Structures are given as C-alpha cells and as structure tokens.
C-alpha positions as CSV (number, residue, x, y, z in Angstrom):
1,X,-7.9,-26.3,4.5
2,X,-8.3,-22.6,5.9
3,X,-4.5,-22.3,6.0
4,X,-3.7,-23.7,2.8
5,X,-6.1,-20.9,1.3
6,X,-4.7,-18.4,3.2
7,X,-0.9,-19.2,2.4
8,X,-1.9,-19.5,-1.3
9,X,-3.7,-16.0,-1.4
10,X,-0.7,-14.6,0.2
11,X,1.7,-16.2,-2.0
12,X,-0.2,-15.1,-5.0
13,X,-0.3,-11.4,-3.9
14,X,3.1,-11.1,-3.0
15,X,4.4,-12.6,-6.2
16,X,2.1,-10.4,-8.4
17,X,3.5,-7.6,-6.5
18,X,7.2,-8.4,-6.8
19,X,6.5,-9.4,-10.1
20,X,5.0,-5.8,-11.1
21,X,8.0,-4.2,-9.5
22,X,10.4,-6.5,-11.7
23,X,8.5,-5.6,-14.8
24,X,8.7,-2.0,-14.2
25,X,12.1,-1.7,-13.6
26,X,12.8,-3.8,-16.5
27,X,10.5,-1.7,-18.9
28,X,11.7,1.7,-17.5
29,X,15.5,0.7,-18.4
30,X,14.7,-0.6,-22.0
31,X,12.7,3.1,-22.5
32,X,15.9,4.9,-21.1
33,X,18.2,2.7,-23.4
34,X,15.8,3.3,-26.6
35,X,16.0,6.9,-26.7
36,X,17.8,9.5,-24.6
37,X,14.8,12.1,-25.9
38,X,12.2,9.7,-24.3
39,X,10.2,11.6,-21.4
40,X,11.2,9.7,-18.2
41,X,8.1,7.9,-16.7
42,X,8.3,8.2,-12.7
43,X,8.9,4.8,-11.4
44,X,6.5,3.0,-8.9
45,X,6.2,4.1,-5.4
46,X,5.9,0.7,-3.9
47,X,5.6,-0.7,-0.3
48,X,4.8,-4.2,1.5
49,X,4.5,-4.0,5.1
50,X,3.9,-7.7,6.7
51,X,3.2,-7.9,10.4
52,X,2.6,-10.8,12.8
53,X,1.2,-10.4,16.3
54,X,-0.5,-11.9,19.5
55,X,-3.8,-10.0,19.8
56,X,-6.4,-9.6,22.0
57,X,-9.7,-9.5,19.9
58,X,-13.3,-8.6,20.8
59,X,-16.3,-8.5,18.4
60,X,-19.9,-7.7,18.2
61,X,-22.0,-9.5,15.1
62,X,-18.8,-9.7,13.1
63,X,-20.0,-12.0,10.7
64,X,-17.0,-13.7,9.4
65,X,-15.3,-14.5,12.7
66,X,-18.4,-16.8,13.9
67,X,-19.2,-15.1,16.8
68,X,-16.4,-15.4,19.7
69,X,-16.6,-12.4,21.7
70,X,-13.0,-12.0,23.3
71,X,-10.0,-14.0,22.5
72,X,-6.3,-14.3,22.6
73,X,-5.1,-15.1,19.5
74,X,-2.6,-14.8,16.6
75,X,-2.9,-12.4,13.4
76,X,-1.4,-11.9,10.5
77,X,-1.6,-8.9,8.2
78,X,-0.3,-7.6,4.9
79,X,-0.7,-3.9,3.8
80,X,0.8,-3.2,0.2
81,X,0.7,-0.4,-2.4
82,X,1.9,0.5,-5.6
83,X,1.5,3.7,-7.1
84,X,2.7,5.8,-10.3
85,X,2.2,9.3,-11.6
86,X,3.4,10.3,-14.8
87,X,2.5,13.9,-16.1
88,X,-1.5,14.3,-15.4
89,X,-1.9,10.6,-15.3
90,X,-1.8,8.5,-11.8
91,X,-2.5,4.7,-11.0
92,X,-2.9,3.6,-7.3
93,X,-3.3,0.4,-6.3
94,X,-3.8,-1.1,-2.4
95,X,-3.8,-4.3,-1.0
96,X,-5.1,-5.3,2.4
97,X,-5.2,-8.8,3.8
98,X,-5.8,-9.6,7.7
99,X,-6.2,-13.2,8.8
100,X,-6.4,-14.6,12.4
101,X,-6.7,-17.7,14.2
102,X,-7.3,-18.9,17.8
103,X,-7.1,-22.5,19.2
104,X,-8.2,-23.5,22.7
105,X,-8.7,-26.8,24.3
106,X,-12.3,-26.1,24.6
107,X,-13.2,-24.6,21.1
108,X,-10.5,-25.9,18.8
109,X,-9.0,-23.9,16.1
110,X,-11.5,-21.1,15.1
111,X,-10.9,-17.9,12.6
112,X,-11.4,-14.8,14.4
113,X,-10.5,-12.5,11.9
114,X,-10.5,-12.4,7.9
115,X,-10.6,-9.4,5.4
116,X,-9.4,-9.3,1.8
117,X,-9.5,-5.5,0.5
118,X,-8.1,-4.6,-3.1
119,X,-8.7,-1.2,-4.8
120,X,-7.5,0.0,-8.1
121,X,-7.6,3.8,-9.1
122,X,-6.7,5.3,-12.3
123,X,-7.2,8.8,-12.7
124,X,-6.5,11.8,-15.1
125,X,-6.0,15.7,-14.0
126,X,-7.6,18.0,-16.6
127,X,-5.8,21.1,-16.9
128,X,-6.2,24.0,-14.4
129,X,-7.5,21.5,-11.8
130,X,-4.8,21.6,-8.9
131,X,-6.3,19.1,-6.3
132,X,-8.9,17.1,-8.4
133,X,-8.8,14.2,-10.6
134,X,-11.1,12.3,-12.9
135,X,-11.0,8.4,-13.3
136,X,-12.1,5.1,-12.9
137,X,-12.0,3.0,-9.7
138,X,-12.4,-0.9,-9.1
139,X,-12.7,-2.4,-5.6
140,X,-13.0,-5.9,-4.3
141,X,-13.9,-6.6,-0.5
142,X,-14.2,-10.0,0.7
143,X,-12.6,-12.6,3.0
144,X,-10.0,-15.7,2.2
145,X,-11.4,-18.5,4.3
146,X,-14.6,-20.0,5.6
147,X,-16.4,-18.8,9.0
148,X,-19.0,-20.8,11.0
149,X,-22.0,-20.6,13.0
150,X,-21.3,-23.0,16.0
151,X,-23.7,-24.6,18.1
152,X,-26.1,-25.0,15.1
153,X,-29.6,-25.6,15.5
154,X,-28.8,-26.5,19.3
155,X,-26.3,-29.3,18.2
156,X,-22.7,-29.4,18.3
157,X,-22.4,-29.2,14.8
158,X,-21.0,-26.0,12.9
159,X,-22.5,-24.3,9.5
160,X,-20.4,-22.3,7.0
161,X,-21.9,-18.8,7.0
162,X,-19.1,-16.7,5.2
163,X,-16.2,-17.7,2.7
164,X,-14.0,-16.6,0.0
165,X,-16.5,-14.8,-2.4
166,X,-19.2,-15.6,0.2
167,X,-20.0,-12.7,0.1
168,X,-17.8,-10.6,-2.1
169,X,-18.5,-6.8,-2.8
170,X,-17.4,-5.6,-6.2
171,X,-17.3,-1.8,-7.1
172,X,-16.5,-0.2,-10.6
173,X,-17.3,3.3,-11.2
174,X,-16.0,6.6,-12.8
175,X,-15.6,9.4,-10.4
176,X,-13.7,12.4,-9.1
177,X,-10.9,12.1,-6.7
178,X,-9.7,14.9,-4.4
179,X,-6.5,15.0,-3.1
180,X,-5.7,18.1,-1.0
181,X,-2.4,16.8,0.1
182,X,-0.2,13.8,0.1
183,X,-1.9,11.6,3.0
184,X,-5.8,12.1,2.1
185,X,-8.1,11.3,-0.7
186,X,-11.8,11.1,-1.4
187,X,-13.3,9.5,-4.5
188,X,-16.9,9.9,-4.9
189,X,-19.6,8.8,-7.7
190,X,-23.1,9.4,-8.1
191,X,-23.3,6.4,-10.6
192,X,-21.3,3.5,-8.8
193,X,-22.2,-0.2,-10.1
194,X,-21.8,-2.7,-7.1
195,X,-22.4,-6.6,-7.3
196,X,-22.7,-8.8,-4.3
197,X,-21.6,-12.4,-4.9
198,X,-22.1,-15.2,-2.8
199,X,-20.7,-18.4,-3.7
200,X,-23.6,-20.6,-2.7
201,X,-23.0,-24.3,-3.7
202,X,-22.0,-27.0,-2.7
203,X,-22.3,-25.5,0.8
204,X,-25.3,-23.6,1.0
205,X,-26.8,-26.0,3.5
206,X,-25.4,-28.3,6.2
207,X,-27.9,-31.0,5.5
208,X,-29.0,-32.5,2.2
209,X,-32.2,-30.8,1.1
210,X,-31.8,-28.2,3.7
211,X,-33.6,-29.8,6.4
212,X,-31.3,-30.2,9.5
213,X,-32.5,-31.5,12.8
214,X,-36.0,-31.6,11.8
215,X,-35.6,-27.5,11.1
216,X,-35.3,-25.8,7.7
217,X,-32.0,-24.1,7.0
218,X,-31.8,-20.7,5.3
219,X,-29.7,-20.7,2.2
220,X,-26.5,-19.1,2.7
221,X,-27.3,-16.4,-0.1
222,X,-29.9,-15.2,1.7
223,X,-28.0,-14.3,4.6
224,X,-26.8,-11.5,2.3
225,X,-29.8,-10.2,0.7
226,X,-29.3,-12.3,-2.4
227,X,-31.8,-14.5,-4.0
228,X,-30.6,-18.3,-3.7
229,X,-31.1,-18.9,-7.5
230,X,-29.0,-16.1,-8.6
231,X,-25.0,-16.1,-7.6
232,X,-25.2,-12.2,-7.3
233,X,-27.0,-9.0,-7.4
234,X,-26.1,-5.8,-9.2
235,X,-27.2,-2.3,-8.1
236,X,-26.3,1.4,-9.1
237,X,-25.9,4.1,-6.5
238,X,-23.6,6.7,-4.9
239,X,-20.2,5.5,-3.8
240,X,-17.9,7.5,-1.8
241,X,-14.6,6.3,-0.5
242,X,-12.1,8.2,2.0
243,X,-8.6,7.1,2.5
244,X,-5.8,8.6,4.9
245,X,-2.6,7.6,5.7
246,X,-0.3,9.8,8.0
247,X,2.3,9.8,11.0
248,X,0.1,11.3,13.5
249,X,2.9,11.4,15.9
250,X,6.4,10.5,16.2
251,X,6.4,6.7,15.5
252,X,2.7,6.6,15.5
253,X,1.3,5.8,12.0
254,X,-2.5,5.9,11.2
255,X,-4.4,4.3,8.2
256,X,-7.8,4.8,7.9
257,X,-10.6,3.7,5.2
258,X,-14.1,5.0,5.0
259,X,-16.5,3.3,2.5
260,X,-20.4,4.4,1.9
261,X,-22.6,3.3,-0.5
262,X,-26.5,3.8,-1.1
263,X,-28.3,2.0,-3.6
264,X,-31.1,3.5,-5.7
265,X,-32.4,-0.1,-6.3
266,X,-34.6,-1.5,-3.4
267,X,-33.6,-4.9,-2.6
268,X,-36.7,-7.3,-2.3
269,X,-34.7,-10.0,-0.2
270,X,-33.6,-7.3,2.3
271,X,-35.1,-8.7,5.8
272,X,-35.8,-5.5,7.2
273,X,-37.7,-4.3,4.3
274,X,-35.5,-0.9,4.5
275,X,-33.3,0.8,2.0
276,X,-30.4,2.2,4.0
277,X,-26.5,3.1,3.2
278,X,-24.1,0.5,3.5
279,X,-20.9,1.7,5.6
280,X,-17.3,-0.1,5.9
281,X,-14.7,1.9,8.3
282,X,-11.5,0.4,9.2
283,X,-9.1,2.5,11.7
284,X,-5.6,1.1,12.2
285,X,-3.1,2.6,14.6
286,X,0.6,1.4,14.9
287,X,3.4,2.2,17.3
288,X,6.8,1.4,16.3
289,X,9.0,0.4,19.4
290,X,11.7,-0.3,17.2
291,X,12.5,-1.6,13.5
292,X,10.7,-4.8,13.9
293,X,8.7,-4.6,17.1
294,X,5.5,-2.8,17.1
295,X,2.2,-2.3,19.2
296,X,-1.0,-2.2,17.1
297,X,-4.7,-1.2,17.5
298,X,-7.5,-1.7,15.0
299,X,-11.3,-0.8,14.9
300,X,-13.3,-2.1,12.0
301,X,-17.4,-1.2,11.7
302,X,-19.5,-2.5,9.1
303,X,-23.4,-1.8,8.6
304,X,-25.3,-3.4,5.8
305,X,-29.1,-3.8,6.4
306,X,-29.0,-6.7,3.6
307,X,-27.0,-9.0,5.9
308,X,-29.5,-11.3,8.2
309,X,-28.7,-12.6,11.9
310,X,-27.8,-16.3,11.5
311,X,-29.4,-17.0,14.7
312,X,-32.5,-15.0,13.6
313,X,-32.7,-15.1,9.9
314,X,-35.7,-12.9,9.7
315,X,-33.9,-9.8,11.4
316,X,-31.2,-7.7,10.1
317,X,-27.8,-8.5,12.1
318,X,-27.1,-4.6,12.5
319,X,-23.8,-3.1,13.4
320,X,-20.7,-5.3,13.4
321,X,-17.9,-4.1,15.3
322,X,-14.4,-5.7,15.4
323,X,-11.5,-4.4,17.8
324,X,-8.2,-5.8,17.6
325,X,-5.1,-4.8,20.0
326,X,-1.8,-6.6,19.2
327,X,1.9,-6.8,19.9
328,X,4.2,-8.6,17.6
329,X,6.7,-8.2,14.6
330,X,6.8,-6.3,11.4
331,X,8.8,-6.0,8.3
332,X,8.9,-3.6,5.4
333,X,10.1,-5.1,1.9
C-alpha cells in the first residue's frame, strides 16, 4: 500500500510538471503567431532531477521513519523546479520528494525516509527596487505514506504515528523576497497564516475505543498538538524561509532550505506548555562522479515543540535529526 501511494504521488507530480511545460510551449507559440508586436514572455526555466541510491541512514527521534537508528537502505528522490520571470513579475515553484525503504529478515519492510515539500512563490518587483520583491507564498510540507511506532505497548504490534497529511503544514503568506544573487533568496513575513492538519480517522487508534492491551491510547492528532475533535489548527505568526542552490566546488552541488515559524497564538494542546519557534532545515550535497553516478549526503533537522514523544506522550519529542549518505544513479529531464 505504501509503495502504491508513492508511485501514484510521484506519477502525478511528474505528469503535472510535464503538462506545465507542454502547455507553456503551446501558449508561447500561439502568442508569437498572433502578433509580431506582442512583448515576448520569457519561457519557463524547468528541471526535474531523479535519484535512486543505496543509502546509510542514521536518525534521532525522526518521527516519520518509525524509530530505526542505523540502516542500509534504498532511497528515491525527486527535485524539480519551474520558474518564470516576465517584466517585473516572477513565479517560482519547487517540488522535493524523498522516500526510502529498508527490508531486513528480522524487522521486515520499513520506511526510513519520507518527505514531501512543495513551495510556490509569486512576486512583483517595485520600481527602484533592485534585489527585493513583494509577493505571495504558499507552502505544503508533509509525507507520502504511513510511518509506525513499533513494539507498541510492549507487544509485537505497530501503531500508525504519521502519514499523508498526518501531519501536513500549510503556510500562506504575503511577504518580501530578497534575492541578492541568482543562487540565494530569503522570503519573510510578520503575518503568516499556517494550518497544521492531521488526518485522524479512521486510524486514530490501533484498537477500537482507544484501549489497547489494557492501556489508554493517545489520539494521533494529540501527538502533533491538535485537539482530536478538530482536524486542524490555524495560527498566525512570523515566517522566514531561506533557500540556497549553488555549485560550491567543481562537480559538488549544494541545496539548502531553512524554515522558521513563530506563532503569536499559544497552543493549549502543547505538551511542554511553552511557545517556541518551529524550525526545519535541510542540507543536501551531491558530488557528480559522471553523467549518471553520484555520491550524496543530506542532513535534515526539525524542531517543533508541539510534537509529543510517542513513547512518552506527556513529553515533547525534541530535536529530530536525519542523516543520509548514499551512492547511486541520477538523471535530469
């Protein structure tokens, strides 16, 4: 079931990107044929990178992986973007997908990496502004398939503790985008609206009624600081996202993304009783050996005080760290 979801989501994303490219080519051709005096609109700048690798993964508290510490596994990733600029307007879109599985004789098939990150940014540059743009940003961060808490309540059973839109973080905000060069940007806003969504039912509990092995289960939504009676939580706060993409050395590419969110609204369902900033930071290095073979390293860090420890639901999980080293094949469409 997990693989079917991954294949479906990956196929949809790829088809959408190819569709955008085909529609845009046809639209530009139509504009050119209609009038020779029409101002030419710059075509999309697009790229899709596909990577498949054997990876060594280590994690600490990474919720969506299910808790394995060190594993040798297979991982698949997509990094795609579609950008366009015409006049003083621009539209930037980015898709990041990472998914990995491990299969051992003792543990069976388990997910060890899962991330879906989509961001779309439409901006306009006022006159006399050289490096800053004003615009709107939308962002979705979630995962593709379910993750599990294993050895649940001292048994051999597993309990779902994450999944598609469980949780999902959706940000919509106006703001200012600062681009000092062609490889770095910083979008910031003091009035960013964010929704945290958890698809609770029908998998909120492992046992009917929420009693398993004579113990009371914690609702899935509560792990992410959401009232189980509500499917989501809305908040307003400060949002900053930094993006960098650059060839740091010959044949060595770096991609980094740092998200910062601080809510002005106190969450009454926060297990720690504190109101701290949420941080997500991904760092990806890729060394190109030849046209198809590469070595990669990624370090992801996530801190969200609303996320509870699945083994101790009355405590916050703390800093989550995921480290991935791999060697494999890559291609660019």
